[in-house]
C-alpha positions in Angstrom: 41.0 28.3 35.9 41.5 25.1 34.0 44.3 25.0 31.5 43.2 25.8 28.0 43.1 22.8 25.7 44.3 23.5 22.2 43.3 20.2 20.8 40.9 20.2 17.8 38.2 17.5 17.8 37.1 16.2 14.4 33.6 14.8 14.4 33.4 11.1 13.5 32.2 11.1 9.9 30.3 7.8 10.3 27.8 9.7 12.5 27.0 12.0 9.6 26.1 10.5 6.3 27.6 12.5 3.4 25.1 14.7 1.5 25.9 17.3 -1.0 23.5 20.2 -1.7 22.2 20.1 -5.3 22.4 23.9 -5.4 23.2 26.9 -3.2 21.0 26.5 -0.1 20.8 30.3 0.1 18.6 30.5 -3.0 15.2 29.9 -1.3 13.8 30.1 2.2 10.5 30.4 4.1 10.1 34.2 4.7 6.7 34.4 6.4 4.6 31.8 8.1 1.1 31.8 9.7 -0.6 28.8 11.2 0.6 25.2 11.3 2.4 24.9 8.0 4.5 21.7 7.6 7.6 20.7 5.7 8.8 17.3 4.5 12.5 17.5 3.7 13.8 15.6 0.7 15.7 13.1 2.8 13.0 12.9 5.6 10.4 10.3 6.2 8.0 12.5 8.2 6.2 15.8 8.0 7.5 18.3 10.6 6.4 21.7 11.7 7.8 24.4 9.5 9.5 27.6 10.8 10.4 30.9 9.3 13.9 31.1 7.7 14.0 27.4 6.9 16.0 26.8 3.7 14.3 25.0 0.8 15.9 22.7 -1.7 15.1 20.2 -4.5 12.6 17.6 -3.3 11.4 19.5 -0.3 7.6 19.7 0.2 5.2 22.2 1.9 1.7 21.7 3.2 -0.3 24.8 4.4 -3.5 23.6 6.3 -6.7 25.5 7.0 -6.1 29.0 8.6 -2.5 29.0 7.4 -0.4 31.1 5.0 3.2 30.8 3.9 5.6 33.0 1.9 8.6 31.6 0.1 11.3 34.1 -0.9 13.9 33.4 -3.6 17.2 35.2 -3.5 16.5 36.7 -7.0 13.7 38.8 -5.5 10.8 36.4 -6.5 8.0 35.7 -3.9 5.7 32.7 -4.0 2.8 32.8 -1.4 0.6 29.9 -0.4 -2.9 30.2 1.0 -4.6 27.7 3.2 -5.2 24.1 2.0 -2.3 24.3 -0.5 0.4 21.8 -1.2 3.7 22.7 -2.9 6.5 20.4 -4.1 9.9 22.0 -4.9 11.0 20.1 -8.0 14.1 22.1 -9.0 16.0 25.0 -7.6 18.6 26.7 -9.7 20.3 30.1 -9.7 18.2 31.4 -12.6 15.3 28.8 -12.8 12.8 27.3 -10.4 10.2 24.6 -10.8 7.3 23.7 -8.5 4.3 21.4 -8.4 0.9 22.2 -7.0 -1.6 19.4 -6.5 -4.2 21.6 -4.8 -4.7 25.0 -3.3 -4.0 28.7 -4.2 -0.7 30.3 -4.9 0.3 33.9 -5.7 3.5 34.5 -7.6 5.5 37.8 -7.9 8.2 36.9 -10.3 11.2 39.2 -10.6 11.9 38.2 -14.2 15.5 39.4 -14.7 18.6 38.0 -16.4 17.0 35.2 -18.4 15.2 33.6 -15.4 12.2 31.3 -15.7 9.7 30.0 -13.1 7.5 27.0 -13.9 4.6 25.8 -11.8 3.1 22.4 -12.8 -0.4 21.1 -11.8 -2.2 17.9 -12.6 -3.5 19.1 -16.0 -1.3 22.2 -16.7 2.2 23.6 -16.8 2.6 27.3 -16.3 5.8 29.2 -16.9 6.9 32.8 -17.5 10.2 34.4 -18.5 9.6 38.1 -17.8 8.5 40.1 -14.8 4.9 39.0 -13.9 2.4 38.7 -11.1 -0.1 35.9 -11.3 -2.2 33.5 -9.3 -2.6 29.7 -9.7 -5.6 27.9 -8.2 -5.9 24.1 -8.3 -9.3 22.7 -7.3 -9.9 19.1 -6.0 -11.0 18.0 -9.5 -7.6 19.1 -10.9 -9.1 22.1 -12.7 -6.4 24.8 -12.9 -7.2 28.5 -13.1 -4.4 31.0 -13.9 -5.2 34.7 -13.2 -2.6 37.2 -14.5 -2.4 40.6 -12.9 0.8 41.8 -14.5 2.9 40.7 -17.5 2.0 37.4 -19.1 2.4 33.6 -18.6 2.4 30.6 -20.9 0.0 27.8 -20.0 0.3 24.3 -21.5 -1.7 21.1 -21.4 -1.6 18.0 -23.5 -3.9 19.8 -26.0 -1.4 22.6 -26.6 0.0 25.9 -25.3 -1.4 29.4 -25.0 -0.3 32.8 -23.8 -2.3 34.5 -21.0 -1.9 38.3 -20.6 -2.7 40.7 -17.8 -6.3 41.0 -17.0 -7.3 37.5 -18.0 -8.1 34.2 -16.3 -7.5 30.9 -18.1 -9.4 27.8 -16.8 -8.1 24.4 -17.9 -10.7 21.8 -16.9 -8.9 18.8 -18.4 -6.7 17.9 -21.3 -9.3 18.8 -23.9 -11.2 21.9 -22.7 -10.0 25.4 -21.7 -11.6 28.8 -21.6 -10.4 32.4 -21.0 -12.3 35.3 -19.4 -11.7 38.7 -17.9 -10.5 38.8 -14.3 -13.1 38.5 -11.6 -13.4 41.0 -8.7 -10.5 41.3 -6.2 -10.9 39.1 -3.1 -9.2 39.2 0.3 -6.4 36.8 -0.7 -5.4 39.0 -3.7 -5.7 42.2 -1.6 -3.4 40.7 1.1 -0.8 39.8 -1.6 -0.9 43.3 -3.0 -0.2 44.7 0.4 2.7 42.2 0.8 4.1 43.2 -2.6 4.0 46.9 -1.6 5.8 46.2 1.6 8.5 44.0 0.1 9.1 46.2 -3.0 9.4 49.6 -1.3 12.6 51.4 -2.2 15.0 50.9 0.8 18.2 52.9 1.2 19.8 50.0 3.0 20.4 48.2 -0.3 23.4 50.5 -1.0 25.3 48.8 1.8 24.6 45.2 0.6 26.2 43.2 -2.1 23.9 42.6 -5.1 23.2 39.0 -4.2 21.6 40.1 -0.9 19.6 43.2 -2.0 16.3 41.2 -1.9 16.7 41.1 2.0 16.9 44.9 2.3 13.3 45.2 3.6 13.8 42.7 6.4 16.9 44.6 7.6 15.6 48.1 7.3 12.4 47.3 9.1 14.2 45.6 12.0 17.4 47.6 12.4 19.6 50.4 11.2 22.9 51.0 9.3 25.7 52.6 11.3 29.3 53.6 10.3 32.1 51.8 12.1 35.7 52.8 11.5 37.1 49.4 11.0 34.3 48.0 8.8 32.4 50.8 7.1 28.6 50.6 7.2 27.3 47.8 9.3 23.8 46.7 10.4 22.5 46.4 14.0 19.1 45.2 15.1 16.8 47.6 16.9 14.3 45.1 18.1 15.3 42.2 20.3 13.4 39.8 22.5 15.4 39.8 25.8 18.0 41.5 27.9 21.5 40.2 27.2 20.6 39.3 23.6 23.4 38.1 21.3 23.5 36.7 17.8 22.6 33.0 17.2 20.4 32.8 20.3 16.7 33.0 19.2 16.2 29.8 17.2 17.7 26.3 17.1 20.2 24.1 15.2 18.3 21.8 12.8 19.7 18.7 11.0 19.2 19.6 7.3 20.8 17.6 4.5 23.7 16.3 6.4 24.6 19.4 8.5 23.4 21.4 11.5 21.8 24.6 10.1 20.8 27.6 12.2 17.1 28.3 11.9 16.4 31.8 13.4 12.9 32.7 14.6 13.7 36.4 14.2 12.0 37.9 11.1 15.3 39.4 9.9 17.3 36.3 10.7 18.3 35.0 7.3 21.0 37.1 5.8 22.8 38.1 9.0 23.1 34.4 10.1 24.1 32.8 6.8 26.4 35.4 5.4 29.1 37.7 6.8 30.2 38.0 10.4 29.3 39.7 13.7 31.2 42.0 15.9 30.7 44.1 19.0 31.4 47.7 20.1 30.3 48.9 23.5 28.8 52.2 22.2 26.7 50.3 19.6 26.2 46.7 20.8 26.3 43.8 18.4 26.4 44.5 14.7 26.5 42.5 11.5 29.2 43.0 8.9 27.9 41.9 5.4 30.2 40.2 2.9 31.8 42.2 0.2 30.7 41.8 -3.5 32.1 38.6 -5.0 32.4 36.9 -1.6 28.8 36.1 -0.9 28.6 32.5 0.3 25.8 30.9 2.2 26.8 29.0 5.4 24.9 26.8 7.8 25.7 29.3 10.6 29.1 31.1 11.0 30.0 30.1 14.6 32.7 28.4 16.5 31.9 25.3 18.7 32.7 23.7 22.0 31.2 20.3 22.8 31.1 18.0 25.7 28.8 15.1 26.6 26.9 17.5 28.9 26.6 20.7 26.9 27.1 22.4 23.6 28.4 26.0 23.2 28.9 28.3 20.3 30.0 31.9 19.6 29.5 34.2 16.6 32.6 34.5 14.3 34.1 37.9 14.0 35.2 39.4 10.6 38.2 37.6 9.2 37.9 34.6 11.5 37.9 31.1 9.8 34.8 29.0 9.6 35.4 25.2 9.7 32.6 23.4 7.9 31.9 20.4 5.6 31.8 22.1 2.3 33.1 25.2 0.5 31.9 28.4 2.1 34.1 31.0 0.5 37.0 33.1 1.8 38.0 32.5 5.4 36.7 29.0 5.5 38.2 25.5 5.7 36.5 22.5 4.1 37.0 19.6 6.6 36.2 17.1 3.9 39.5 18.0 2.4 41.6 19.1 5.4 42.3 17.1 8.6 42.4 20.0 11.1 43.9 17.8 13.8 46.8 16.7 11.7 47.3 20.2 10.3 47.6 21.6 13.8 45.4 24.5 13.1 45.0 27.0 16.0 41.6 28.4 16.6 41.2 31.8 18.3 37.8 33.6 18.6 37.7 37.3 19.4 34.0 37.5 20.4 34.3 35.0 23.3 35.5 37.9 25.6 32.3 39.9 25.2 29.5 39.6 27.8 26.7 37.1 26.7 28.5 36.4 23.5 28.8 32.6 24.2 25.6 30.6 24.1 25.6 27.4 26.2 22.8 24.8 26.2 22.4 21.3 27.6 23.1 18.4 25.3 19.5 17.3 25.6 18.2 20.7 24.7 20.3 20.7 21.6 18.8 17.4 20.5 15.2 17.7 21.6 14.7 21.5 21.6 13.2 21.2 25.1 14.9 23.2 27.9 17.2 21.6 30.4 19.2 23.6 32.9 22.9 24.0 32.5 25.2 26.2 34.5 28.9 26.8 34.0 31.3 28.8 36.2 33.8 29.3 33.5 33.8 30.3 29.8 33.7 27.0 27.9 35.9 28.5 25.2 38.6 29.1 27.8 38.1 26.0 30.0 36.9 23.6 27.4 38.0 22.0 24.1 37.3 23.9 20.9 35.7 21.8 18.1 36.6 22.2 14.4 33.3 21.9 12.7 29.8 20.9 14.0 29.5 18.9 17.2 29.5 15.1 16.8 25.9 14.7 17.9 24.0 12.0 15.9 20.9 13.2 14.2 17.6 12.1 15.6 14.0 12.8 14.6 13.8 15.8 16.9 16.9 17.4 15.5 15.2 17.5 12.0 12.3 19.6 13.3 12.7 23.4 12.6 10.5 24.1 15.6 9.3 21.8 18.4 5.5 21.8 18.6 2.5 19.5 18.1 0.4 19.7 15.0 -3.3 19.0 15.6 -4.5 15.9 13.6 -7.0 17.9 11.4 -4.0 20.1 10.2 -1.9 17.1 9.0 -1.6 16.6 5.2 -4.5 14.5 3.7 -3.9 11.1 2.2 -3.9 12.5 -1.4 -1.0 14.8 -0.6 1.1 12.0 1.1 0.7 9.9 -2.0 2.5 12.4 -4.3 5.8 11.0 -5.6 8.2 13.8 -6.1 10.8 11.7 -7.9 8.2 10.6 -10.5 7.1 14.2 -11.0 10.7 15.3 -11.7 10.9 12.7 -14.4 7.5 13.2 -16.0 7.6 17.1 -15.8 10.9 18.5 -17.1 11.9 22.1 -16.5 11.5 23.8 -19.9 13.6 27.0 -20.3 13.0 27.5 -24.0 9.8 29.3 -24.9 9.2 27.2 -28.0 9.6 23.8 -26.3 7.0 21.6 -24.7 6.7 20.1 -21.2 4.5 17.2 -22.5 5.9 16.3 -25.9 9.3 16.2 -27.7 7.8 18.3 -30.5 7.0 22.0 -30.3 3.5 22.4 -28.7 0.4 23.2 -30.8 -1.9 26.1 -30.0 -4.3 25.2 -27.2 -8.0 25.4 -28.2 -9.5 28.0 -25.9 -13.1 29.2 -25.7 -13.4 33.0 -25.0 -15.9 34.1 -22.3 -16.9 37.8 -22.5 -18.1 38.2 -18.9 -15.8 37.8 -15.9 -16.0 34.3 -14.3 -15.7 35.7 -10.9 -13.1 33.1 -10.1 -12.0 35.1 -7.1 -15.5 35.0 -5.7 -15.8 31.2 -6.2 -12.5 30.6 -4.5 -13.5 32.9 -1.7 -16.8 31.1 -1.2 -15.1 27.7 -1.3 -12.6 28.6 1.4 -15.1 30.6 3.5 -12.3 33.2 4.0 -13.8 36.6 3.5 -13.4 39.8 5.5 -16.5 40.7 7.6 -17.3 43.8 5.5 -17.2 41.9 2.2 -20.4 40.1 0.9 -20.3 36.4 1.6 -21.0 34.4 -1.5 -21.7 31.2 0.4 -23.0 30.6 3.9 -19.9 29.5 5.9 -19.8 26.6 8.2 -19.7 27.5 11.9 -16.3 28.2 13.3 -14.4 28.4 10.0 -14.2 32.1 9.3 -10.7 33.5 10.1 -10.6 37.3 10.4 -7.9 39.1 8.5 -4.7 39.3 10.5 -2.8 42.5 10.9 1.0 42.9 11.2 2.4 41.2 14.3 3.5 43.5 17.0 7.3 43.7 17.4 8.7 43.2 20.9 10.5 46.2 22.2 14.1 46.5 23.3 14.6 46.2 27.1 17.5 48.3 28.2 19.2 47.6 31.5 22.3 49.2 32.9 25.4 46.9 32.8 23.9 44.5 30.2 24.8 44.2 26.6 21.7 45.2 24.6 20.9 46.6 21.2 20.1 50.3 21.1 16.4 51.2 20.8 15.0 52.0 17.4 14.3 55.7 16.6 10.6 56.7 16.5 9.5 56.9 12.9 8.6 60.4 11.8 10.0 62.0 15.0 13.8 61.7 14.9 15.4 63.9 12.2 17.6 62.1 9.7 21.3 63.2 10.0 22.4 65.5 7.2 24.9 64.1 4.7 28.5 64.7 5.4 30.5 67.0 3.1 33.2 64.4 2.4 32.6 60.7 1.9 36.1 59.9 3.0 35.3 60.1 6.8 32.3 59.1 9.0 32.3 59.5 12.8 32.0 56.0 14.3 28.5 55.1 15.4 26.9 57.6 13.1 23.6 56.2 11.7 23.2 56.0 8.0 20.5 58.0 6.2 19.0 57.8 2.7 20.9 61.0 1.6 24.4 59.7 2.4 26.8 59.0 -0.4 27.1 55.4 -1.6 30.8 55.2 -1.0 31.7 54.9 2.7 35.0 56.1 4.1 37.6 54.1 6.1 39.5 50.9 5.2 37.8 48.0 3.4 36.2 45.6 5.9 37.8 42.2 6.4 35.3 39.4 5.7 
């Protein structure tokens, strides 16, 4: 075995232009994606294929083409969903406020509306915002006409002619700066029905939230649907996935490292792969397999990916960090982290030791070219690179290229690319001309308080949903079709994707299989919360306070 090299390599900073995040990157991500949705990062020149679990920040742009749908999740529990042929510009992302711009398309918003939050959606003629819990839909037609349909709560809609409040059960149509009308909601269409099903799924009460810090409770449904909570003596309640894609699975393996705003960020292709890869740490127990230890309250810090690195000109290797191990990154990432912008790890003589490198399949090794291009190239090593190689403090010194900025490597058909009108949108100009307004009495368009918008009242429903449905030619087969669709454009409603099952093989490190719903009895609550047998699965009836020592994070 080669002698272990204790040197710490510091990436050459000139390879990585300095970029500071305008806000916490953990505030917003793509949580669901169908079709060929594309993203244009704030610092990027090209549209690239989007992927689930991609973080979104100020200035980022989304395009959802025909036969596509995308869901954006905010950490505060708000969901914003985009139907086909919809463009969305992310103007501002803050902890309590968010602003978007829609030039065309159809969006559905389920706003959490807590702790003084505000969400603002601007369109060519209109600015829509709300401050309390609400569900509403915004449709922007090619002419610029904006229709706001409110299902729950209320919203404020403003144009240059004034501002009005739209309550539940109403649709406001703003045709230009001088004419608007309000009417009862039209009949429910497939898009609204699909969103209601998504709302039900994401808002169901989940017992796993009791084991998460408040900042991560909005991710409970992802974790409970794809894993289970188990008590481990050293850490308390931890989470382990019950659905994996291959034998020998380990954390940080299904996805790729993507260059986002000056750092390599792990983009997981697993539906649950947001919170467990950007918060907390991972560990391993033979009787359980890999499990995630969430951060404690008050120590929730998003990170690009909590791993340790080994790099050579031929390959790149990484390993998940165990609880208590130090993360070396370029920024502040909370307790047990070192900011390499402020500390020279080489001169400081820091010693790096990683516990997880000794577990089977814990270390992921890929060819240098695979890391850059995303395309597979064979690499075989006889020895553990963390024992035989040189550990790197911080990300590998690989210069970013066009391919490294692609969340997923695939070709987008030409008809699915953004049209010219979408490419011409200037986000910087929008940020200047459309300020984020947090005060209810203030105006988006004028320095003075807005006047009352002149609105004509229509007694009969406008059937806005039916008109949108006919325009998109996107109706379920059992529903009446309002307009004769063009050949080859009807997309049948899609059901829930089937989850791959765990493959268990003797002698391999795999995650335990999920219990069959409705067949396996839930364990009875323990008499005392001060002790839990290790490996015991959590149940909804267990006390909130776990026994054992507080977990190191």
